[in-house]
N, C-alpha and C positions, 0 to 999 in steps of 0.2 A: 503494501499499501504507500503512496506516495503520501509526504508530510503533508502538501497542501490538501488532503482529500480530511485529515487530522486536526489542523491546527484550525484554532479561529481565530482568523483576520481583524482586525477593525478595522480597514481601511482596502478597499478594494482596490486602488489603485496598488498598495502596497502586495495583494495577493496575486495578482496579475503580475507583475515585476518577478516575485517569488517564482509563479507556476511557469513562465517563460522560461527561468533560470534552470529549475527542476526540472524541466523536458525537454534542454540542450544536450545534447550528444559532447560532455564536457565542458571545460569554461568558454564562456564567451565575453566580447567585450562589452561594455558598459554602454557604449554607443550604440551599437547595436540594438541593445534590449530598449531602450529607452526611444530611438524613432520606430522602432518593431509597434511599438505599442501607444507611438504619439503623444509624447506624454512631456511637458513642457523642462527645462533643466532643473531648475530650483526645485521644481517639485520632486521630479525623479530623485535627485541626490540627497534630499529630506528621508523619502521614503528608502532608499539603501541605506542609509547611514543606522536608521530603527531596524531592518532588516539586519545587521551583520550587528550589532548591540544586540539582538535577540538571537544571536547564535545561527542565525535560519541559511545566512548565504555569508563567503567569505571571499577576498580579493586575492588572487594567485596573479602576482604583476599587476599588468593591467585591464585583468581580465576578473569577471565574478562567476561564482562556481556554488553551487549548492551546498553547505554545511550541515550534515545530517551523521547519523550512527553510522558510521561503515568509513564513513568519507576519507577519513584520515584512520587506517588499518593502525598506526601507528601509539594511536590514542586510545586503543582499547585491547586489554587482556583478557583471554579465556583461559580461563582452567577449569579442567574435571575433577570433583572430587564425591564419592561416594555415589557413582554413576551418574551426577548432578551436573551439566556444564554452563559456568557460570561467567559472564563477562562484567570485569569492570571498567566502566569509561565516565570519559565527562558526562552530565545531564547535558541533555537539551530542551528547549522548550514544549515539545510532543511527550516529555515527560512527567510533566508541570502536575498532574493531579496523583497518577500514579505515585510520586515522589512524596508529594502532601499528605495522601493517604496512611503511606510509609511510616513519616513522622508523625502523625495523629497518634496512630499504632501503637509504635514504639513508645509514645510519652503521655498513653492514656492513663488515669487514675494519679497523674502529679509524679511519675516516676523522674521526668526528664522537663525541666519546666524549659529550662534555654532550648530546648529543640520543640518544643510548643509554640512557642513562642518566633521561629524561624519558620516554623511551617503555617503560622498566623500572615507571617510578611510575604513570605515567595507566594501565597494565595491569592494576593492581591494587588501585588506587582506586577510590571509586564515583563519583565525582564529576570531569567533564575540567577543569572554569573553575571557579575558588574565588575566594572575598574571605572571611578571616579576619583575627582580630587579629595573625596572626604573618605572614602574606603573601597575596599575591594573585596570581593566576596565569589567562593567557586563550589560547583556541589561534581563528586563524582557519583557516581551511582552502579548498584551492582544489579546487575538480568539476569533473570531465569527464563528462558523462551519470552525474552522481549520485554516480560514483567519486571517490572524495580521490587525489590525484594528487599534492597539497604543501601545505605548512603553514607559519605562523607560530607564534612561541609565544613571549610574554613572562612571568616570572617577577620578582615586585616586593618584596621585603623591607618593611614596615609599619615598622622601626627607625628613629627619626626621624633617626638620623646617617645612613641608608644610602635614604630614601624619596623622594630625586629620584633612583634610580638604580634600573634593571631590568635583567634576565639575557634575553637573545634566543636564540633558535633558530632556525631555518627552512632546509628543504628542499623541492626538486623532483624526482619521481623522474628519471631518465637519461634517458627516451623522449621527455621533455618539454622539456627545455631548446631555449632559442633560442627560446623562442616569447614570451618579455616576463613569465612567470608570476612565479618567482621578483620580479621586482621588482616587480611588481602586491603580492604580498606583504608585500613589508618598507615598502611605502610603505602598506598598511594598517594591520601594525602599527607605525609611528613613528605613523601617524594616531592610535590610540588611546594612545599612547603621550603626544604633545601634549595630547590631551585632558584626560588625568590629570596631567596638569602635571610630567610624565617630562622631565628635563633631559639623563641621559646613558645610553644603552643601549650595553650590552655582550654579546658574543657570543666565544666560545673554541673556538679552533679548534687542532688536532695543524697545526704548521708544516708538517709532508710533505702535508697539503691545499692546496695551491696553489692550486688554482679557487678554494676559497671564498675563500680571504684575495684574492683578484683580485677576485672578484665584489663585497665590502665594501666595498678599496679603489675602486673605480670608480664607487661610491655615495656617498663620502663619511667611508667609515671609517680611522680613522687606528690604527696600532700604537702601543697605549701601554703595554703590557708584555709580557715573555717571560716565559716557567718554562722555564729550562734543565733537561732532563731530568725532564718531567714526567710523562711516559709511559713504559711499556716495553712492546714488543712483540717478543716472539722474543728476547729478549736484548737488544734495540735499544732504546736510549733516543732518546725525540721529545721535540725542545721542544713548549712551549704557546703559541700565540700569543692574546695577547688584544687586541681590536678594539673600538671605540669611536666610535658615532655618536652625533651631537645632532641631536635629533626638530625 
């Protein structure tokens, strides 16, 4: 199935541009796309910029190409575990509903408050990943049969005094525990952090989520701070544990 059939575009010209590029046999010049669709240069440039931002198209030299799952095989890593084939790759816009659903399921019952807020955020923003003057955000997903079953997310402020740090969330659906998927996702996230010169990665978890804390500690994470009574569930106060990892 073509992505243009699954993605809900907010502007018809934007959809037409993407469909033209998606249908092309390889990269196509921007001028060819614009002239073929009879679009004015200013509006065309605006739509192209948004499609690039949303991860739907990419520039290849002076040409444009569809950027979708499988377009860059080096970005995707597949492995088999207990007869299950898992792919870990950068998240794309068509992963949005599956990604939000997995995060909400993992974070249900107040076990992962930071992740829950991340799900709320991307459920309402236009783009999953971003890079602005304020911060950078990236997601990698684990998929089985093209369905999202886990994620790792890093968010990094662009403030000079904090530019060496990033915040991380990670999770896998419970039915896929024990297959090494979480470890692969974490390593992919840390690899991204190393490539971008981040020195310390934080993950903040309610103290009651002992399983998640043990997961991080087993992989080199250290408890760096505890915020007492940071959360309140049904009149019960719960500490927040901040763990740190060094890529």
